[in-house]
C-alpha positions in Angstrom: 18.7 15.9 17.2 20.1 12.6 17.2 19.7 10.5 14.4 20.7 6.9 14.1 21.1 5.7 10.4 21.3 1.6 9.8 23.2 1.0 6.8 25.6 4.1 7.7 28.0 3.7 5.1 25.0 3.4 1.9 25.4 6.2 -0.8 22.3 7.9 0.7 23.1 7.7 4.5 26.2 9.3 3.7 24.7 12.1 2.0 22.2 12.2 5.0 25.3 12.5 7.5 26.9 15.2 6.0 23.3 17.1 6.0 22.8 16.5 9.2 25.7 17.4 10.4 25.8 20.7 8.5 23.2 21.8 10.7 24.2 20.6 13.7 22.7 17.7 14.5 24.3 14.3 16.0 24.0 11.4 13.2 25.2 8.1 14.9 25.7 4.9 11.7 25.4 1.6 12.0 28.4 -0.2 9.8 29.2 -3.5 9.9 32.4 -2.7 8.7 34.8 -1.1 11.1 37.3 0.1 8.1 34.6 2.4 6.9 34.3 4.6 9.8 36.7 6.8 8.6 34.2 7.8 6.1 31.8 8.7 8.7 33.7 10.4 10.3 34.7 12.4 7.5 30.7 13.0 7.1 30.6 14.4 10.0 28.9 11.1 11.8 29.8 9.1 14.4 29.9 5.3 13.2 28.9 2.3 15.6 30.3 -1.2 14.4 26.9 -3.5 14.3 26.4 -6.3 11.9 22.3 -6.3 12.2 22.4 -10.0 10.3 23.7 -11.1 13.8 22.6 -8.5 16.2 20.0 -9.0 19.0 17.4 -6.7 19.2 18.9 -5.6 22.4 22.2 -5.1 21.1 20.6 -2.4 18.7 17.9 -1.0 21.1 21.3 -0.2 22.9 22.7 2.6 19.9 19.1 3.7 19.4 18.5 4.7 23.2 18.1 8.1 23.4 17.6 9.0 19.3 14.9 11.4 18.3 14.6 9.6 15.3 16.0 6.2 13.1 16.4 5.6 9.6 16.9 2.6 8.3 19.0 2.9 4.6 20.4 -0.5 5.3 20.7 -2.7 1.9 22.3 -6.1 0.8 23.7 -4.4 -1.9 23.5 -4.8 -6.0 25.7 -7.7 -5.7 24.3 -10.0 -3.4 22.4 -13.0 -3.8 18.5 -14.1 -3.0 19.5 -15.1 0.6 21.2 -11.8 1.9 17.9 -10.1 0.3 15.7 -11.6 3.0 18.6 -11.5 5.7 19.5 -7.6 5.2 16.6 -6.1 3.2 14.0 -8.0 5.5 15.2 -9.3 8.5 17.6 -6.5 9.4 14.8 -4.0 9.1 12.4 -6.4 11.1 14.9 -6.2 13.9 16.0 -2.5 13.7 12.2 -1.9 13.9 12.1 -3.9 16.8 14.8 -2.5 18.5 13.7 1.4 17.4 10.5 0.4 19.6 12.5 -1.0 22.7 14.1 1.7 22.6 11.6 3.9 22.9 12.4 6.0 19.5 9.2 6.2 18.2 10.3 8.8 14.4 11.2 6.2 12.2 12.1 6.4 8.7 12.8 4.0 6.0 14.7 4.2 2.7 12.2 1.7 0.5 12.3 1.1 -3.7 9.8 1.9 -5.9 7.5 -1.5 -6.6 8.3 -3.0 -3.2 5.6 -5.7 -2.4 5.1 -8.8 -0.6 3.6 -10.7 -3.2 5.7 -9.4 -5.8 5.7 -12.3 -8.2 9.3 -13.7 -10.2 12.4 -15.7 -9.7 14.8 -13.1 -10.3 17.1 -11.7 -7.7 15.8 -8.3 -8.3 12.0 -10.2 -7.6 13.4 -11.2 -4.1 14.8 -8.2 -3.7 10.8 -6.3 -4.1 9.3 -8.9 -2.0 11.6 -8.5 1.1 11.5 -4.5 0.9 7.6 -5.3 0.6 7.5 -7.4 4.2 9.7 -5.5 5.9 7.6 -2.1 4.9 4.4 -3.9 5.5 5.9 -5.3 9.0 7.2 -1.9 10.0 3.4 -0.4 9.3 2.1 -2.8 11.5 4.1 -1.7 14.2 2.0 0.6 17.1 5.0 2.3 18.7 7.0 3.6 15.7 5.6 6.7 13.7 6.7 5.5 10.2 7.3 7.1 7.1 8.2 4.8 4.5 9.9 6.6 1.1 10.7 4.7 -2.4 12.4 6.4 -4.5 12.7 5.7 -8.4 15.8 4.7 -10.3 18.5 6.0 -8.4 21.4 8.5 -9.7 24.5 9.7 -8.7 23.7 13.0 -10.9 24.4 16.3 -8.6 20.9 17.0 -6.4 18.6 19.7 -8.3 16.7 20.1 -5.2 13.3 19.7 -6.9 11.2 16.5 -6.7 8.3 14.9 -7.5 6.4 13.2 -4.1 3.5 11.8 -4.0 1.8 8.6 -2.6 2.3 7.4 -7.0 4.3 9.4 -8.9 5.3 6.7 -12.0 8.6 5.9 -12.5 11.2 7.8 -12.9 15.0 8.5 -11.9 16.2 10.4 -9.0 19.3 11.7 -8.1 20.3 10.5 -4.5 21.6 14.0 -3.5 17.6 14.6 -3.7 16.7 11.6 -1.8 19.0 12.3 0.9 17.6 15.9 0.8 14.2 14.5 1.0 15.2 12.2 4.3 16.3 15.4 6.0 12.7 16.8 5.3 10.9 13.7 6.2 12.7 13.5 9.9 11.8 17.5 10.7 7.9 16.7 9.7 6.1 14.2 11.7 2.9 15.0 9.9 4.1 12.3 7.2 4.0 9.6 9.9 1.6 7.1 8.5 2.8 7.9 4.8 4.0 5.4 2.2 5.4 7.7 -0.8 6.6 7.8 -4.1 9.8 10.2 -5.2 11.4 11.0 -8.1 12.9 14.1 -10.0 10.7 17.1 -10.7 9.8 20.6 -10.8 8.5 21.0 -6.7 11.1 22.2 -4.1 12.0 19.5 -1.9 10.6 21.2 1.3 7.7 22.5 -0.6 6.9 19.1 -1.7 7.0 17.3 1.7 4.8 20.6 2.7 2.4 18.9 0.5 2.7 15.4 1.3 2.2 16.3 4.5 -1.1 18.6 4.3 0.4 21.7 5.5 
């Protein structure tokens, strides 16, 4: 498979790229900073420099053409303000979804956030982030040309992954290792029956592959 990942230098994206490369798939990571290219190549991915805050739908679609799936894993980052929550976490996600449709890439997986809601109240930066992610998720759900799955992890940690998770429409709050999020994304990409599902993910006691099969009804 060829998978195109927006936010290719993110911590989860780099882990996913390593997993894809290890099994012989082709990962393409979209990055804004060309200096990050070596990190992607070390992970086994092909870097493509493209700024999703300024790129057109057609420019982005050119990167996506011929891909088997797209993963939106970009984010403005913890030190960004409210404006970039909107331009990256919402607008870039909308652009990437439009580009996937234009390129004919139906399988579309989103790394969202637990609590994402376009109507989330509050004036803090994190509140703006949850609104932006919620608005992006709502847009993706509305697109008839996408077989989408939205994954909403709990509190992300850099602990070593256990391969054991709890995945459900609603899990309750809890931590989850970025390793296990990447493993879950890989399984979701391999499981088209999860299309149309919005899923939460935290650490648990079910192997990742089993958890994905369970939510897919397999």
